[in-house]
C-alpha positions in Angstrom: 7.8 10.1 22.8 5.9 9.6 19.6 6.2 5.8 18.7 5.3 6.1 15.0 8.7 8.0 14.4 10.5 7.2 11.0 13.7 6.6 12.9 12.4 4.2 15.1 10.4 2.3 12.2 13.4 2.3 9.9 15.1 0.6 12.4 13.3 -1.9 13.1 12.3 -2.7 10.1 16.1 -3.2 8.9 16.4 -5.5 12.2 13.4 -7.5 11.3 12.7 -7.5 7.5 16.1 -6.5 5.6 17.2 -10.3 5.5 13.8 -11.8 4.2 12.8 -12.7 0.7 9.2 -12.6 -0.2 7.3 -14.4 -3.3 7.4 -10.6 -5.0 11.3 -10.6 -5.1 10.5 -13.7 -7.2 12.1 -12.6 -10.8 11.1 -16.1 -12.8 8.1 -17.9 -11.9 9.4 -21.1 -12.7 12.6 -23.1 -11.6 15.4 -22.7 -14.2 18.5 -24.4 -14.8 21.2 -22.0 -14.0 24.7 -22.9 -15.4 27.9 -21.5 -13.8 31.2 -19.7 -15.6 33.9 -22.1 -16.2 35.7 -19.3 -14.3 34.4 -18.9 -10.7 37.1 -18.9 -8.5 35.5 -21.7 -6.3 34.2 -24.8 -7.2 30.0 -25.6 -6.3 29.7 -29.0 -4.5 26.3 -30.2 -4.0 24.8 -32.3 -0.9 27.4 -35.3 -1.9 30.3 -33.1 -1.9 30.5 -33.5 -5.9 31.4 -31.0 -8.2 28.2 -29.2 -10.2 28.2 -26.9 -13.0 24.6 -25.2 -12.9 21.9 -25.2 -10.4 18.2 -26.1 -10.8 16.2 -23.5 -8.9 14.3 -19.7 -8.6 16.0 -16.4 -9.0 15.0 -13.7 -7.0 16.2 -9.9 -7.1 16.0 -7.5 -4.1 17.5 -4.3 -3.6 19.2 -4.8 -7.0 21.0 -8.2 -5.7 20.0 -11.1 -7.5 19.5 -14.4 -5.5 19.1 -18.3 -6.4 17.3 -20.3 -4.2 17.2 -24.0 -5.3 14.1 -25.6 -6.3 14.4 -28.6 -3.3 15.6 -29.1 -0.3 17.4 -32.1 0.9 14.5 -34.2 1.2 12.8 -33.3 -1.8 10.4 -30.5 -0.3 9.7 -27.3 -2.7 11.6 -24.6 -1.0 9.4 -22.1 -3.0 6.5 -23.4 -0.3 8.9 -22.0 2.5 8.4 -18.6 1.5 8.8 -16.1 3.1 12.1 -17.0 4.1 15.5 -15.5 6.0 18.6 -15.4 4.4 21.0 -16.7 6.7 24.2 -17.3 4.9 25.2 -17.6 0.8 27.7 -17.7 -1.5 28.5 -15.9 -4.6 28.9 -17.7 -8.5 29.3 -16.3 -11.8 26.9 -17.9 -14.1 27.4 -18.5 -18.1 25.6 -15.2 -19.0 28.3 -13.3 -16.8 25.9 -12.4 -14.1 26.8 -12.4 -9.9 24.3 -14.4 -8.5 24.3 -15.2 -4.7 23.6 -18.5 -4.0 21.2 -19.1 -0.7 22.9 -21.8 1.3 19.7 -24.5 3.1 20.4 -22.9 6.3 17.8 -20.3 5.0 14.6 -20.1 8.0 11.0 -19.6 7.3 9.5 -16.2 8.6 6.2 -15.4 9.5 4.3 -13.1 12.0 1.7 -15.4 14.6 -1.5 -13.5 15.0 -2.1 -12.7 18.6 -5.2 -10.7 20.0 -2.9 -8.2 22.3 -4.2 -5.0 21.5 -7.9 -3.9 20.5 -8.5 -2.6 17.1 -8.9 1.4 18.6 -5.4 0.7 20.4 -3.9 -0.2 17.0 -5.3 3.1 16.2 -4.4 5.2 18.7 -0.8 3.7 18.7 1.1 6.1 16.6 0.7 9.1 19.4 0.5 11.6 16.4 -0.9 14.7 17.6 -3.2 16.2 14.8 -5.2 19.2 15.1 -8.2 17.5 13.6 -8.3 14.1 15.3 -11.1 12.6 14.0 -9.6 13.3 10.2 -6.7 11.9 11.7 -8.2 8.9 13.0 -10.7 8.3 10.1 -7.5 8.2 8.1 -5.7 5.4 10.4 -8.9 3.7 9.8 -8.8 3.5 6.2 -4.9 2.4 6.4 -6.0 -0.3 8.9 -8.7 -1.4 6.4 -6.4 -1.6 3.7 -4.0 -3.6 5.4 -6.2 -6.1 6.5 -8.9 -6.3 3.7 -8.6 -5.5 -0.4 -10.0 -1.6 -0.8 -9.4 0.7 -4.0 -9.5 4.1 -2.6 -8.9 7.6 -3.5 -7.8 9.9 -0.9 -7.4 13.9 -1.9 -6.7 16.5 1.4 -5.2 20.3 1.9 -1.3 19.9 2.3 0.3 19.0 5.3 -2.7 16.9 6.9 -0.6 13.8 6.8 -2.3 12.2 3.7 0.5 10.2 3.0 2.2 9.9 6.6 0.6 7.3 8.0 0.2 5.3 4.9 4.5 5.4 4.8 5.0 4.8 8.4 2.3 1.6 8.8 3.9 0.1 5.8 7.2 0.6 7.0 6.5 -0.9 10.0 5.0 -3.7 8.5 7.1 -4.1 5.7 3.6 -4.7 3.5 2.8 -1.1 2.7 4.6 1.0 0.0 4.4 4.7 -1.2 5.4 5.6 -4.4 5.7 8.5 -5.9 6.8 8.2 -9.2 6.6 4.6 -10.5 7.8 5.6 -13.9 7.6 1.8 -15.3 6.1 -1.4 -14.6 9.2 -2.6 -12.8 8.7 0.6 -10.3 5.0 -0.9 -9.5 6.1 -4.0 -9.0 8.5 -2.6 -5.9 5.5 -1.9 -4.3 3.5 -4.9 -5.1 3.0 -7.2 -2.0 1.0 -10.6 -1.3 -1.1 -8.7 1.0 -1.0 -5.2 2.6 -0.9 -2.1 0.2 0.3 -0.1 -2.6 0.0 3.8 -2.5 0.4 6.2 -5.3 1.7 9.7 -4.2 0.7 13.1 -6.4 1.6 11.3 -9.5 0.4 14.3 -12.0 3.7 14.9 -13.7 4.1 11.5 -14.8 5.0 11.4 -18.7 2.7 9.8 -21.2 4.0 6.5 -20.9 4.4 6.3 -17.3 1.0 6.9 -17.0 -0.3 4.5 -19.7 2.0 2.0 -17.5 0.1 3.2 -13.9 -3.2 2.9 -15.8 -2.9 -0.7 -16.9 -2.2 -1.4 -13.5 -5.0 0.7 -12.1 -7.7 -1.0 -14.1 -6.7 -4.5 -13.2 -6.4 -3.6 -9.6 -9.4 -1.3 -9.8 -11.1 -4.2 -11.2 -10.2 -6.6 -7.7 -8.6 -8.6 -10.5 -6.7 -11.2 -8.6 -3.3 -11.0 -10.9 -1.5 -7.9 -12.1 -0.6 -9.7 -15.6 2.7 -7.3 -16.6 3.3 -8.8 -20.3 5.6 -10.5 -21.7 7.9 -7.5 -23.4 7.9 -5.8 -19.8 8.5 -8.6 -18.1 11.2 -9.7 -20.1 12.8 -6.5 -20.2 13.0 -6.1 -16.4 13.3 -9.3 -15.4 10.1 -9.7 -13.9 7.5 -12.1 -13.5 4.6 -11.8 -16.5 2.1 -12.0 -13.4 1.6 -10.9 -9.8 -0.6 -12.2 -6.9 -2.7 -9.1 -6.0 -5.9 -10.9 -4.5 -5.2 -9.0 -1.5 -3.4 -5.9 -2.1 -5.1 -2.6 -1.7 -4.5 0.3 -4.4 -4.4 3.8 -2.6 -4.2 6.8 -4.6 -3.1 10.0 -2.7 -3.5 13.4 -4.2 -3.7 17.7 -2.8 -7.1 19.2 -3.9 -8.2 20.0 -7.6 -8.0 23.4 -6.4 -4.1 23.2 -6.2 -3.9 22.7 -10.6 -6.2 25.6 -11.0 -4.8 28.7 -11.2 -6.7 31.5 -9.9 -6.2 35.4 -10.0 -5.7 36.8 -6.3 -8.0 39.6 -7.1 -11.3 38.3 -8.7 -10.9 34.8 -7.7 -11.7 33.6 -11.1 -10.2 30.6 -12.8 -7.5 31.9 -15.4 -6.4 28.6 -16.6 -5.4 25.2 -15.1 -3.7 22.3 -15.6 -6.3 19.7 -15.4 -4.6 16.8 -16.3 -2.4 17.0 -13.0 -5.1 16.1 -10.8 -6.2 12.3 -10.4 -9.7 12.6 -11.6 -8.6 13.8 -14.8 -5.3 12.5 -15.6 -5.8 9.5 -17.7 -7.6 9.0 -21.2 -10.9 7.3 -20.4 -10.2 8.6 -16.7 -14.1 8.1 -15.9 -13.1 4.4 -16.0 -10.6 4.8 -13.1 -12.9 7.1 -11.3 -15.7 4.2 -11.5 -13.1 1.6 -9.6 -12.0 3.9 -7.1 -14.0 5.1 -4.0 -13.4 8.7 -3.8 -12.7 11.0 -0.8 -12.2 14.6 -0.1 -11.1 14.9 4.0 -12.8 18.3 4.6 -13.4 18.8 8.0 -16.9 20.4 9.4 -15.5 24.0 9.8 -13.8 23.8 6.0 -16.7 23.8 3.6 -16.1 23.3 -0.2 -16.0 26.8 -1.1 -13.4 28.6 -3.5 -12.7 30.9 -0.8 -13.0 28.2 2.2 -9.8 26.5 1.6 -7.4 29.8 2.3 -8.3 29.9 5.6 -7.1 26.1 7.0 -4.1 26.3 9.3 -1.3 23.0 9.0 -3.5 20.6 10.8 -0.3 18.3 11.6 3.2 18.5 12.6 5.2 16.4 10.5 8.5 16.9 12.4 6.7 14.6 14.9 7.7 11.5 12.6 11.0 12.6 12.3 12.4 13.9 15.8 15.9 12.1 16.4 15.7 12.1 20.2 14.3 8.3 20.6 15.7 4.9 21.0 14.9 1.4 19.6 14.8 -0.4 22.8 13.1 -3.3 24.3 9.9 -1.6 25.0 9.5 0.1 21.4 10.7 -3.3 19.8 7.9 -5.1 22.3 5.5 -2.2 21.2 5.8 -2.6 17.4 5.8 -6.9 17.8 2.5 -6.3 19.5 1.1 -4.1 16.7 2.2 -6.7 13.9 0.8 -9.5 15.5 -2.4 -7.4 16.5 -2.9 -6.9 12.8 -2.2 -10.7 11.7 -5.1 -11.2 14.1 -7.5 -8.8 13.0 -6.5 -9.8 9.2 -7.3 -13.4 9.9 -10.9 -13.0 12.1 -12.0 -10.0 10.4 -15.3 -11.5 9.2 -16.0 -13.3 12.7 -15.8 -9.7 14.4 -18.9 -8.1 11.9 -22.7 -8.0 12.8 -23.6 -8.9 9.2 -27.1 -8.0 9.4 -26.1 -4.3 10.9 -23.6 -3.3 8.2 -25.9 -4.7 5.5 -28.6 -2.3 7.1 -26.5 0.2 7.2 -25.3 -0.1 3.3 -29.3 -0.1 2.6 -30.1 3.2 4.0 -26.9 4.8 3.5 -25.6 5.2 0.1 -25.7 4.0 -3.5 -22.9 4.1 -5.9 -21.0 2.0 -8.4 -20.8 -2.0 -7.5 -16.8 -1.7 -7.3 -16.8 1.5 -5.4 -19.7 -0.2 -3.0 -17.0 -2.9 -2.3 -14.3 -0.5 -1.0 -16.9 1.2 1.1 -18.5 -1.6 2.7 -14.9 -3.0 3.9 -14.4 0.7 5.3 -17.7 0.5 7.1 -16.3 -2.6 8.3 -12.9 -1.2 9.7 -15.0 1.6 11.3 -17.4 -1.3 13.0 -14.5 -3.0 14.4 -12.3 -0.1 15.5 -15.3 1.0 17.2 -16.1 -2.3 18.9 -19.5 -2.5 17.7 -20.4 0.6 19.7 -23.1 2.1 17.4 -22.3 5.8 18.4 -18.7 6.0 17.9 -19.8 3.5 14.3 -22.0 6.8 13.4 -19.3 9.1 13.9 -17.2 8.1 11.4 -20.0 6.5 9.2 -21.4 10.1 8.6 -17.3 11.5 8.5 -16.9 9.1 5.7 -20.1 9.6 3.7 -19.2 13.6 3.9 -16.0 12.8 2.3 -17.5 11.2 -0.4 -20.0 13.9 -0.8 -17.1 16.3 -0.5 -15.1 15.0 -3.6 -17.8 15.6 -5.8 -19.2 18.5 -4.9 -15.6 20.3 -5.3 -15.8 18.6 -8.8 -19.0 20.0 -9.2 -18.1 23.4 -8.4 -15.3 23.8 -10.3 -16.8 22.4 -13.3 -20.3 23.2 -13.0 -21.5 19.6 -13.0 -21.0 16.3 -11.0 -18.6 13.7 -12.7 -20.6 10.7 -10.8 -23.7 11.7 -8.8 -24.0 10.4 -5.4 -27.3 9.6 -4.5 -28.5 10.0 -0.9 -31.4 7.6 0.2 
């Protein structure tokens, strides 16, 4: 049985996370006085049984439903400090603005995943049980996702269609409820739906965005790519969409996913020559001042060793991943499956908490010194992925070297491909 089956994961996600509210669901950063309409069918009482005409608290929006959480509990403790919380019961009121709001009853419960070292990092990587024709590439993709979940990285991943660029990010994100894949963000509100306090946000195949949508996404990518602790939405956008004026992204990774650059070129079948192209649809060229985006993201082109960067080579690669493995319906969310999912969640949290203590910093620094030179912000992501490789390898130098070399080849492939198609390299990567 494939464990990372979308049906199983979605059922598990619904059971564990559907009634939770997180900080990123907030629509107001400060407590507001919410007054009730006179036409409410039922009276609203305070803790002493007296009728009240308003509640001071915080509003949340989740799945287009508006919630209201009182500012303080009966003991005077701030309810906001208890997030995330599980909603146990609510009652509906109509506000003076004629909005329907669900007031959260005081029987809500705080929620957390307790860190526990149940699985080794290598066991987390293999837990999906998905069969891939190029296992080393599939493992590298999962190591990047593991690193993106536990640390903060900014990465652009391009690759052949059908090799699972999106599949694992989507499955792991659904399992943890801390990783969202967005195809068409459309607006600041669309982006905000994928922002969590930690984990990752993925933007998948965004080349068809309209000009205004590109402007909004570029604004987010600039801030995320700078490793800014906050995403500032702006007053106009926050008011228009009931959003916060800024979101905490200090622990949020940003991943850009795209097909190959060649997929956006028009090539004459007889001559093999370029016969026009839509350059703006490829992620490395789609924004105004794109070099500023490129400098902020570590770019990888997923090429297996037998799939060289040539104009002819890409035609010969067969589909490497049977994506139906993620959607087969013959699996049941039973006690054993739940236990395995919980083991992954607890272990991921353990690695997030203990990440730095697991590293041989001197060894990592030596690897950085002898391997590669690149832009400073790209180097931050590169270093974290090297650390992820080290942790997954358990410190085994041979395994580490295998995936380090694979990572380096993906970086070289990206710029080699751009140089091939454009007769120049946008950003030179130097080997020492």
